[in-house]
Every structure is written in structure tokens, then in C-alpha cells.
N, C-alpha and C positions, 0 to 999 in steps of 0.2 A: 856444548852444542854440537853435535854431529851433524853435519852438513852432508853427509851421504850414507846414511845407515841403511843396513841391509834390510831394514823394514820397510822399505820402498821400493819393491820391486814393481816394474812395471807391467801390467796386465796385457797380455794378447788377445784377450775376448772383449774386442772392442765393439763387436757385436751385441753383446749383453747390454740392454738399456741401463744407463748411468752405472756400471760395474765400478766399483770403488778399486782404486790401487793401491790401498795399504791393506799389508797381510793381515794387521790388528782390527780391521775395522769391524764395525759392531755387526751381529746376524741380522740380516734382513727380516721385515716383517710380511710375510706370506699368508697371505688369507685366502681362506676357500671361496669359490663362485657362489653367492647365495642364489638361493631359490628364486626365481620371482614370478609372479602371477602373468596372466595374460593381459594385463593393461601397465605391466612396467617393463623396462629395459635395463639395461646396467651397461656401467662404463668401467672399464678396466684401465686401470691407471699403473704403469711402471714405474716403482718408485726406487727409494735407495738400496744399493749396493743388490740389485735382481730381486726388489721385493715387490709386492702387488698387494693392492687395494682396490676394491670395489666400492663404486657409487651406483647407486640405484635410483633412476629417474621415472618419473610417470611418461607413458607413452601416449601422448596429446592425440594422437588418431583414432585412438580405441577407448576416447571417454565420453561421456555425455556432456554436451556444451550448455551454458547458461550465459544471459547477456550482463554486464552490469547495468543496464538500462533497466532490466526486470527488480531491481532493487532500489532504483531510483536515484542512481549516479547519473549526472548531468552536467557537462560543462557551464551550464549556466548556472548552477548553484555556488552559492557563494561559500557553502561548506558541503563536501561530502562526505563527512565522518560518519554519521549515522548511517547513511545508505551503505558505504561500503563495511561497516561491522556488520549490518543486515546481512550482508553477501557473505562476510567470513562465518555468521552463525550457521547460514545455509550450508557452505562447504562443509563444515564440521559434522554437520551431521548426513553429509552426502558426498562421502569417498568415492573417489572414481570421478571427479568432476573437472572440465575444462572450463575455467570461468575466464570470458573473453570481455575484455575492455575495450568499448567503443572509442572512437579515435576521437580525440580532441584535449584539451587541457582541463582538467580537473584541480580546485582549489579545495586545500584542506583546513579546516578550522576557521572560524570566520573572522572578515575582514574588521580590523580593529575600528572602533568609532571614531567620528571626527575628533572627540576629544583628545583620544590617545594619539592621533596622526598629528594634529598640533602642540602636543605635548612634547616632552624628551623624549630620547631613545631610551631610556629606564624605563619611562610609562609603558612605551611599545612592548619593551620585553617583559615587564611584569605581567601584561596583558596576554602575551602568547605562553607563557608558563603556566598559565592557568586552564590552558586548553589540554586535551586528552590524548594519549598515545593510543595507537590502534593495535590492539594483541590479536595476532595469529596463535592461538592454542588449540593443540588436538588436532590439526589438519594430517589428513592422510591421502596420500595418494591424488593429489591436486596440482592441477597445471594452469597457472595465471599467465593468460596470454595477453601480454599489454598489446602489442599491435602497432606500436609508436606512440599511444597515449603517454602524455605526460603528466605526472602529480607536482602540484607546488604546494609545500609543506611550510608552515607556519609555526611548527610546534618545536619548543626548546626542550630538549628532551630526545628520548626515542620516539621515532615517527611510527617505524612498523618492528614491532617485537614479535621473533618467530619462536614459539616455546612448547616444547613437547611435539613438535610435528617430524613426520618423516615423509620420504619419497613425495617432496614437493619441490616445483621448480616455478620460477620467476621468469618471463622471458619478455623482452620487448617492450621492456616501460622504461620512462624517461622519468627521473626525479630532480627537481630543482627545488632552491630555498626561496621564501617570500622576500625577494631581494629588493623590491621597491619600496616596501615598508620598514625592511630592517635589513640595510646592506650587511654583506659579510666582509667587505673591504673597500678601501679608498686608497689611492696613490696621493703623496702631495709631495712638494719640493721645498727645500730648506731655505729660508731667508733671514738676513740679519741675525745670524748665530752670534750670541755674547757670552762667551764662555765666562769671562770676568763676573758679568752680572749675573750669569746663570737664566739667560731667556733666551729665547728661539722663535722663530716665525715658520709656520707649516701653512704652505699655499697649497690649496686642494684646486689644482689647475682643469680638473675635469669636471668640478661642480661650479656652478652659479652663486652657490650660497652652501653653508656648512654651519652647524649647531655647536656652540660652546660646550652644551651639554651632551655632545654626544659620545657612546659608549666607546671607550678605549681598552682592547685587551694588550696588544703586541704591537711592536713597529721593528719592521725590518728592513734594510736596507735592498734596493732592487736594481735591476738591469735599467740604466736610463733610456733604453731605447725600447724594450720590449715589456717591460713592466714585470719582469718575472723575476723569483726570490734570488738574491744575491748580486751584488755588483761583481765585476771581473776584479778578482784578488781582494774583495773586502765584504765583511759579514757584520756590519754593526747593527747591534739590535737592543731594545730595551722591552722588557716585560712589565707592563705595569701592572698585571694581576699578581704577579710575585712581589712587586715591591711600589706599591699606591703612594708610599711616603716620597717617592721621588718627583712627585708633581705637586707643586704647591698652587698654582693657579692656571686657569686657561680662560682666555677671553679672546673676542672677534674683535679683529683691529680693521677689517673689510668683510665683506659678504662670502668669501671664500678664504679667508686667511685667519687662522688663530694663533694667537702669540701665549707660549708658554712658559710659566716660570717655576723652573725645578729644583732639585739640592744636588744635580752634579751628574745624573745618568746621560742626559744629552749633551755633554760636554764636547763629544769628540765629533758629534753632527756638526758638517761644513756646508757652507753655501754652495748651492745648487746640485748637492746630492738628493737623489730621488728616493722614497721610501714607499713600503706598503703598509697600511695601517690595518690591522685585522679588529674588528669590531667583536668578532667572537673567535674562541679558541677551541674549548673543550665544553661546548654549550648543548650538545647533542649529536644523534647519530641517525642515519637513515634506517637500518636494518641491524637489530640487535639479535645475532643467533646465539640461544643458550638453553637451561633446563633441559638437555638431555638430547635436542633435536638431531636429527641424523638423516643423512641421505638428503642435502639439500643443495639445489643447484641454481645459480644465478647466470642466465644466458643472455646476453647480448641486452644487457640492463645498463642505461645511460644514466650517471650520476652527476647533475651539472654542480649541484651545490649543498652545502650540509653545514651549519654551524660549528658542526663538531667534526666526526667521522663519517665515512661510507659505511664501513661494515665493521661491527666490534663481535665478536666470537667468542664465549666463555662457557662456564655452566655445565661443562661436560658434555658439549657439541662435538659431532664430530663427521667424518664422512662428509664432506662439503665441498664445491667447486665453484668458481666464476669463470666462464667462458665468454670469450670476446665481448667483456664488457667495456666501457669506456667511463674513466673518473676523471671531469675536467671541466673546465669553463664552456658553456654553451657556446661553441662558435658564432650561433646569431647575436651574442652579446659579449664578445670578444673584446669590442672596442670600448666597453664601458665598465668592465668587470675583469679582474685579473687573477682572483683565489678562487679554488674550485671548494675548498674545503677548509675550516677552520684549525684541521688537525691532522691525524693519520689517513689515508685512504683505508687501509685493513689493519685491524689490531687484534690479534691472537692471543688469549691469555687464559690458562686455567681451564683448557678445552681437551679434548681425547685425540685430536691430532687427526690423520689421513685426510689431508686435503691437498686442492691443487688451484691453483692460478693460472690459467692458459691462454693466451691470445688477447691479453688486456692492456689497455691503453689508460696509463693512470699519469695525472699531471696537476700542477699548479695549486698542489694542496698545502697547508701550513705547518705541516711535519712530515713524517716519512711515507714512503708508499706503503711498504708493508712493514711491520713489526711482530714478529712471533717469538713468545715468549712464556713462561709460567712465572706466577709473583712469588717472591720471598718473602719471608716474615725476618725484621732485624730486632734482635733482642735488647730491649732497652732494661729489663730487671727481671729477676727470678727469685721469687718468693714461695719455696714448697710446691705446692701443686700448681700455681700461678705464673704467668707471665705477662707483663707489659712489652709489647712489640710494635714496630713500625710494619704496617702492612698495608698498603695503598692499592695493590693490585692483586690480593690473595685470595683463595677459596679458603673461607674459615668457618664451615658448618659442624654443628654437633654430630658426632660420630666419624668426623674425618680423622686420619690418623697422619700427624706430622713426624718429618725426620728432621736431622739436627746436624749442621756442621759448625766446626771450631773456629776461632777467630781468624784463622788459616785458609778456613773454606775445605777444610778435610773433612771427610765423613765420619761422625761419632759411632755410627750405627744403632744408635738409641732412639728410640720411637715411642709417642705417647699418643692417645687419643684425645680428642678433644671432648669435656663434657660440659661446656658453657662457654660462650661467648659474647663479649660486649664489643660491638664494633661501632658505636657512636661517635667516638673520637678519633684523632690522628693516632693516637695511641691505642691498639685494639688490647682489651683486657682477657686473656685465655685462660680458661679453668682444665686442667687435665685430667686423667682418670690416676695419675700416679704423680709422686713427688720427683720433680724432675731435677732438683736443685744440686744432687750430687754430679749431674752429669752435663748439665746446660748451665751457663752463665750468660751475663752482660757482654753483647758484640758476638755473640754466636747468630746462626741464621737458621731458619727453619723453610721448610717447605713442604706441600701436602703431596703425600705420595699416592694420591688417587686422582690427581690430573696428569697429563703429558700432551702438551701439544707438538710434540715430536710427529715424523714421518708426513713429510708434506714434498709436492712438486711445484715449483714455481719456472714455468718454460714459456718460452717466445712472447714475452711480454714487451711493452716499450716503456718505461721509467723517465720521465723529463721534467726539468724546469719547475723543480718542487724544492721548498725549504726543507734545511737538515739533509739527510742521509737518504738514499736509495731505498736500500732496504735493509734491515736488523735481523739477523738469524740468531737467536739463542735458544733454540732448543733442537733436538737431536736428530739424527737420520733424516737430513734435508737435502733436497735437490735445487741447485738455482743453476739454468743450463739454457744456453741460447736465447738470451734476453738481451736486450739494447737498454744501457743508461745514459742519457744525454744531458747535459748542462744542469747536475745536480748540485744545489749549493754546498754540502759538505761531500761526506766520503760518500762513494759508491755502495760500499757493503761495509756493515760493522758488524762484529762477532763478540760480543761483551758479556760480562755481567757486572750490574751499575746497580749500587746502593748508596742513593743519597736518602738519610732516615727519613725526614721530615715530608719529602716529597714523592721519590718512585724507590722501587726496588724490584728488580727485574734480572732475570736470566739463572736459571739453574744450572746451567753448563753445558756443553754441547760435545758429544760425542758421535760424530760420524755426520761431514757435511761435504758434498761436492759441488764446486762452483766452476762452472765447464762453458767454454764456447760462448761466453757473455763478450759484447762489446762495452767497454767504460769511455765515452766520448766528452769530452770537457768536463769531467765529475770534478769535484772540489772547485767548484767554479769559483767560490766565495773564499778559498783561501783557508779552510779549516786545516790544512796542513798534512793531509794524509787521504790516499784512494782507499785503501782496506785497512782497516782497524782490527786487530784482534787484544783485547785488553781486559783487565777486571779492577773494579774500584770500589771499595768500600769504605765509605766515610771515609773518601779521599787517600784511602792506602791500598796499595795493591793486594792481592790474594797472596798467601804462602804456600800456595800448592798449585799445579797445572789444574786448570778448570776446561780447557778445550782439548780433543783429542782427535785423530784420526780426520784430519781438515784437507782437503784435496781440492787446490785452485792451479786447473789448468788448461791449455788452449784458450785462453782470454785474450782481447786486445785491449790495450790501454794506448789512448790517445789524448793528444790535445790538452795536457796537463803539465804541469812543471813540479806537482806534489812530491813527497815521499809517497812511494807505492805501497810498500806494507808496512806498516807497525804493528810489531807482535810481541806477546808477552805471555806467560803462563799457558802454553800449549807445547802438547808434545806430541810425536807422529804427526806431521804433517809433510806434506810435498807443493811445492810451488813450483810450476814446470810447465815448459813449452809455451810460455806466454810472449805475446809482442808487445814489446813496448817501444813508445815513441814520445819523446821530450824529455825523457829524465834519463840522468847518468847511471850506469849500472854501478859503479862506485858507491853513489850517495841513494840507490833506491830503495835499501831496506834498514829497518831500525829493529832488531833482535834485542828482547830486553830480558827480564830476568824469568828463570823458569821456564825456559824453553830447552825442549830436548827432542832428539832424532826429528831434524828438519834437513829437508832436502831441498836446494833452492837451485836448480841444474837446467841447463838447457833453454834459458830464456834468451828469447831475440832483443837485444838494446839497438834503436835505430837514433 
């Protein structure tokens, strides 16, 4: 490992936005400014290493306006789904329209019948799952003006799908989950923990009564005062949805207290500890952006609740942005609800990149604030032209071309096109246009060369008080600058390639990433062990080659943490410089693992 390589000469061109300081940094992506019509405007985005991309937006002042009331949308309706779909049909036929949502609170999907309300939470869930998604398809030059209106969603699955759209902006809209009928979260205090007999009691001290048949998905220790994810120095958890056999029985011992008999996963839980119970984890999303949608803007959108995520991006979508959006618990309900989302706030996979997140506030979600990656396939077996692979989050369409890396994650240079795909099971059965068995074998990885979620800018945001990590950046040519990270349960930043075959396969590697001028305050609150992690895991083992290149982490502030500052492996050409660090001793701040080359850890200030 060279800690002062000549490859790390500091640039004097500080006036160039996000100019990389690595001589070998990948070339910038520089787009030509698009031609826009007289009803459009365009945002220029300064990107990685002097790059530029553009996002086109509708000019609301020049559009013809229609009102939501014209289509029958009314806050007094128990379900506004049909009325909103009628409006979308109109907008599809009338590009250049400003759709004005009259102020009020609008419910979507019928209120469950009394029989469901009196039944179990599973009855309620089954009812909600029977409802319809709202699909925005083929909209162009449309401005949806929320004017502070709020949509209450009761659909498990995608609430609003944005497919094959261009130049669409959604502004000033609030969205929450139908929490009173189907809560996202509860908090409880542990009582009478008996590890020997594997019993434990959960007292739901904010509730008068609870149902022993309630839906349980995940349990995470929380701060006993703020009820935010992660207790100081501790992060006990149990995922029921992964290990349902861990629970033998559950019964009421009083109106608001449940007694659980388990098989061991709750043994470490101690009396007096406080936990968040998530009734939902990956049960839906507010916005699903896919099918080639381009030039989509979310501005001043408030997402207060979802049983899953706020925004999922995939399907080749590109050129989109979130500006001044809020993702967190509705402040009016903060005394009763403590989780905004069941999972991530923003999850990007298998897109075509060119996006930015600027000026947003994201908190209290059940997983990461932002996760940017493309999906991988992990090869289980090969037989001639066929392969079985784990590929939970990978685009596998007929006609797509895959490329392969070997067991060490080294590029083979071999490519093959998909001619058939059975995606029905955990193992995906893929048929290629040629025999791949001579070049590809079990434990190799594959990814789709037709997608690239890289070229992104994440600036001026506030990420705080959520479970897991702040952000995961697993795609190339990225900028993360001028953000504040506060009281994150785990790492503030994670740059990884992570494959657990039966569960997830993420991250094709990173070439070019700038992390600059951010503040990391009280991150790794739950003592996951590190503030920034750069690592690989292929079914529990590290990759046998560098996976991350040209990473610059400079001019950041790390404060109020005693964790390991940087844990890095499989990285070459990285500079970690001019950072201000308090609470961590310099001699124990870094853990540099295998296959690290050309690293400069210089000029950092330790207090």
C-alpha cells in the first residue's frame, strides 16, 4: 500500500464544480443542452469531474390548468382512485397541462369493512392487497400542482407508478399511509425477559390495547427517549420475516402487553430496553419510476409514510431529481408515530443514472436513506447455454446482454445475450444465445451492460435518525457533497459490493466518487463499528481484486463518534485528506484491508 502515491496530486482548480483530485479519475459525462419547447425549462446539473447533465421540466406558468374537482376528486370521498385515474387519462391526452389538486386530505382505496377492522391485522392486509395501483403511463409535459394537498394511501404495493413518462413534475404534494387502519410501527418496552425459558414480554406503553395477532416483521432497539432507531452503543434486532421459526407463540397477558415464546432470537433482549416494531418492511412504495421514464422532477413533496419505500427507480429511468422534499414522520403525528417508512427512502437499481437529490430532509425510515446500485447475478450452475443464478434485483429481459466476472470479481470479457428467462423462483433460469460453459462457471457473477445507475449528485441534504446506513453509493461517477448526517444507527456512508446469494446481490463496483464537505455527527450511533465502510462480500468472502477506484473523501467533519473512522478493502487510487475528526484517535482511525493500492491518508486533523 502506497500512502503517498504520485497519483494523488491535489488540483488547484477548486472553482470547477466537483473537480476530482485524482489524476486517473474517469472522464466526465458532458451532455449537450437539450432543445426545449416554449412550455419547458431545463436545469443544468454540475456533475462528477466537471461533467454536466440536464433535466427538463414543464414550465407551469405556460400550461393550461385543470382542477382535480373537475374529475370528481373530493376530500369527502372514501376512495379517490377512480377520479384520479380519470384525471390521468385526461392528462395523457392533453400534454402541456397543469393539474391543480384542490387543498384537502384525499383518501385512496376504500376504507376496509367493519368485519376487517374487527378482524386481525392479516385480514386488513389481505384487504389492502386486493386494491389497485395508480399508473401514470405516457404522460408528457405535465405539472401536478399539489398546493399542500395530502393523499392518504392504503395500498400495499406501488401507490403511484410513473412509466414511460417525460417532462413531468410533481410539486407540493403530501403523502401518508393509512396508519390508523394499518400501523407501520409501534414501540414497546421489554419486561420479564426469561432467557432460560425463552419467554419475554413486550409492553406497548403508548397503546391502550394490542392484538396478539398483529403483523410482526422486524424489531429494532431504539433510543429510549427519542424513540428513533438505535440505542446509544447498541443495535439489537430480530427480523421475523427472515426467521419466522424464531417465534413459537404469542399471547396477551394484559390489554397492552404481549408474551412471546421464542426459540432463541430474543435471548439478548433485556428488561427496560425499548424497541421499535415494524409491522411493514418491504410492502410497497409511494413512487415507482421505471419503463424508460425521463426528465421527472419531485419538488417540495412531503412523504410522511409508506409500508416500504418512498421512491424506487429502475427500468432504465434517467434524468430525474428530488428537490427540497421531506421524507419523515408528519410533525403533527410525531407523538404517536416514530417510523416514516418500512424500508429505504430512495432505492435506485438498474436505471440509466443522471439524477440528483438536493435540499431534502430524510429521517426515521426503516433502512438506508439512499441506496444507489445496479443488480448482480450470482451464478449457481451452468449447463451449456443455460445458467441458474440468484438475481433478486437485476434486470433480465430477453435481448439484454450480460457480462461476467470470475470468482475473484475479475472481468472475463465474455458476453452473452438472453434469449429466454424464467424469473419465477429465487433461482432465475436464464437461456443465452451461445454456450457459456467454457467461460462461465458457478460462483461467477453477471450483470446487465444495458443499465448504469451512475452519474449522480447528492448535495445539501439532511439525513438523520434512521435505521441502518446513511447512504450506500455503489455506482460510478458520483458526488456526495455538503450534506449533514446526524444520529445514523450504522455507517454514515457505505461503498460496497455485497452478495448474499439467496437474499440480495448489489453493486457492480465504483469508479469515481467524490465525498466532500459533509458533516457526519453522531453517526454509527448504535455501534456497528465504523463510520465509513468500503468493502466486498461474495457469499461471505472478499473479492480477489480491487472493486473500487478513484475515491476522494476530503474536507468532511466527523464528530461525536468513537467508531473506527474508515474501514477499507479492495480499493485502489483513493485519497482521504483534509478531514476534521473528533473523538477518534488517529492511530486507531483506519483499518486498511487486503487489495488496497495507491491510498493517500494525509493532512487529516484529529482532535
